[in-house]
C-alpha positions in Angstrom: -153.8 -70.5 -8.4 -157.3 -69.0 -7.9 -158.5 -67.4 -11.1 -161.0 -65.4 -9.0 -158.4 -63.7 -6.9 -158.3 -60.8 -9.5 -162.1 -60.3 -8.7 -161.2 -59.9 -5.0 -158.4 -57.5 -6.0 -160.8 -55.4 -8.0 -163.3 -55.3 -5.2 -160.6 -54.1 -2.8 -159.4 -51.5 -5.3 -163.0 -50.2 -5.7 -163.3 -50.0 -1.9 -160.1 -48.0 -1.7 -161.2 -45.7 -4.5 -164.8 -45.1 -3.3 -164.4 -45.2 0.4 -166.8 -48.1 0.8 -166.0 -50.8 3.5 -167.2 -53.6 1.2 -167.8 -54.2 -2.5 -169.6 -57.0 -4.2 -169.1 -57.2 -8.0 -171.7 -58.5 -10.4 -172.1 -59.0 -14.1 -174.2 -55.8 -14.4 -175.6 -52.8 -12.5 -179.0 -54.2 -13.3 -178.3 -57.3 -11.3 -176.6 -55.3 -8.6 -179.8 -53.3 -8.2 -181.9 -56.5 -8.1 -179.8 -58.1 -5.4 -179.7 -54.9 -3.3 -183.4 -54.4 -3.5 -184.1 -58.1 -2.8 -182.0 -57.9 0.4 -184.3 -55.2 1.8 -187.6 -56.4 0.3 -187.2 -60.0 1.6 -186.5 -58.6 5.1 -189.7 -56.5 5.1 -187.8 -53.2 5.2 -190.9 -51.4 3.8 -194.2 -52.5 2.3 -194.5 -49.3 0.3 -193.9 -49.2 -3.5 -190.3 -48.4 -4.5 -190.0 -45.0 -6.2 -188.2 -44.8 -9.5 -187.7 -42.0 -12.0 -190.2 -42.3 -14.9 -187.2 -41.5 -17.2 -184.4 -43.9 -16.5 -183.0 -47.1 -17.9 -185.7 -49.8 -18.3 -183.6 -52.3 -16.3 -184.2 -50.3 -13.1 -187.9 -51.0 -12.7 -187.3 -54.5 -14.0 -184.9 -55.1 -11.1 -187.3 -53.8 -8.5 -190.1 -56.0 -9.8 -187.9 -59.1 -10.2 -186.7 -58.5 -6.6 -190.4 -58.8 -5.5 -191.2 -55.1 -5.2 -193.7 -52.8 -6.7 -192.7 -49.7 -8.6 -194.1 -46.1 -8.3 -192.8 -43.9 -11.1 -192.1 -40.3 -10.2 -191.3 -37.5 -12.7 -188.2 -35.7 -11.5 -184.9 -34.7 -12.9 -181.8 -36.5 -11.6 -178.1 -36.2 -12.2 -175.6 -39.1 -11.7 -177.6 -41.0 -9.1 -180.9 -41.3 -7.3 -182.3 -43.3 -4.4 -184.9 -46.0 -4.8 -186.9 -44.8 -1.8 -187.9 -46.0 0.7 -185.1 -48.6 0.3 -181.6 -47.4 1.2 -180.5 -48.3 -2.3 -178.9 -45.9 -4.8 -178.7 -46.3 -8.6 -175.4 -44.7 -9.3 -174.9 -46.2 -12.8 -173.9 -42.9 -14.3 -171.6 -41.9 -11.5 -168.2 -43.2 -10.4 -165.7 -41.0 -8.5 -163.4 -41.2 -5.6 -164.9 -41.1 -2.1 -168.4 -41.4 -3.5 -169.5 -43.7 -0.7 -168.4 -41.5 2.2 -171.8 -39.9 2.7 -173.8 -43.1 2.1 -173.3 -44.9 5.4 -175.9 -47.6 6.0 -176.9 -47.7 2.4 -176.1 -49.7 -0.8 -174.8 -47.9 -3.8 -175.0 -49.7 -7.1 -172.5 -48.8 -9.9 -172.1 -49.8 -13.5 -169.0 -50.9 -15.4 -170.7 -51.2 -18.7 -168.7 -50.2 -21.7 -170.4 -46.8 -21.9 -169.6 -45.9 -18.3 -166.8 -43.9 -16.5 -165.0 -47.1 -15.5 -166.2 -49.5 -18.3 -165.6 -52.8 -20.0 -167.8 -55.2 -21.8 -170.1 -55.5 -18.8 -170.1 -55.4 -15.0 -171.5 -53.8 -11.9 -171.0 -53.6 -8.2 -172.7 -53.0 -4.8 -170.9 -50.7 -2.4 -171.9 -51.1 1.3 -170.9 -51.1 4.9 -173.0 -54.0 6.3 -170.9 -57.2 6.7 -174.0 -59.5 7.1 -175.4 -58.1 3.8 -172.0 -58.4 2.2 -171.8 -62.1 3.0 -175.4 -62.7 1.8 -174.8 -60.8 -1.5 -171.7 -62.8 -2.2 -173.7 -66.0 -1.9 -176.7 -64.7 -3.9 -174.5 -63.7 -6.9 -173.0 -67.2 -7.0 -176.1 -69.5 -7.2 -176.5 -69.5 -3.4 -173.0 -71.0 -3.0 -170.5 -70.2 -0.3 -167.3 -68.7 -1.8 -164.4 -71.1 -1.7 -166.5 -74.2 -0.8 -167.0 -77.1 -3.2 -170.7 -77.8 -4.0 -170.4 -81.3 -2.4 -169.4 -79.7 0.9 -171.7 -76.7 0.8 -175.0 -76.0 2.6 -177.6 -74.4 0.3 -180.1 -72.3 2.2 -181.4 -69.9 -0.4 -182.1 -69.8 -4.1 -179.4 -67.6 -5.7 -178.6 -66.1 -9.0 -175.8 -66.6 -11.5 -174.4 -63.1 -11.9 -170.8 -63.0 -10.7 -168.1 -61.0 -12.5 -165.8 -63.1 -14.7 -162.0 -62.8 -14.0 -161.1 -61.4 -17.4 -163.5 -58.5 -17.0 -162.2 -57.9 -13.5 -158.6 -57.9 -14.7 -159.2 -55.3 -17.4 -161.3 -53.1 -15.0 -158.5 -53.3 -12.3 -156.0 -52.0 -14.8 -158.3 -49.2 -16.0 -159.1 -48.2 -12.4 -155.4 -47.9 -11.7 -155.2 -45.0 -14.2 -158.6 -43.5 -13.6 -158.7 -39.8 -12.6 -159.5 -39.2 -8.9 -162.6 -37.1 -9.6 -165.0 -37.7 -12.5 -168.2 -35.8 -13.4 -171.4 -37.8 -13.7 -172.3 -38.8 -17.2 -175.2 -36.9 -18.8 -178.5 -38.8 -19.0 -179.5 -40.7 -22.1 -182.7 -39.8 -23.9 -185.0 -42.1 -21.8 -188.6 -42.7 -22.6 -191.3 -42.2 -20.0 -191.5 -45.7 -18.6 -194.7 -45.0 -16.7 -196.6 -45.0 -20.1 -195.8 -48.6 -20.9 -198.5 -51.1 -20.2 -196.1 -53.7 -18.8 -195.4 -51.4 -15.8 -199.0 -50.5 -15.1 
């Protein structure tokens, strides 16, 4: 019996709910954002700084920087989600509703399953996308650079990965909660975020 089958079951259920062709779960939305940004930054998608709201969760600029990018803070109001331009990556941590991926073709949408979110547990996140090559890369990167289903002795390690996969117990609880989640959910209101552009660490 594969204890991680429930993780695959959750990923398929999230695809069915959101309309995304592929879903890669992680242990947080922060790590989902890091992996999504890294995918494009490593491939030279753009040399420009990545825009980020000056008032958002501090983990967002941390993810951009840890992925090898530069941050440009922009003061604007947002509701539910925003794009980390020029990258085709969306921070949708405060949004989770049915068919939410249908207008995001060619992009990566990062969602949060933190306890305070619409579909929440102790922790968790996911990347919604429609690119199979990126999907396979993201699955390896969340699992220490390993190939899913291959024993380390038989694997071929080609990139330095991260240890940020979702645990089966979290996936099992989220799968049950998703089965009774309403079809449509309003985005959560924003928290009282500080102006991150004023902190020396980001200057």
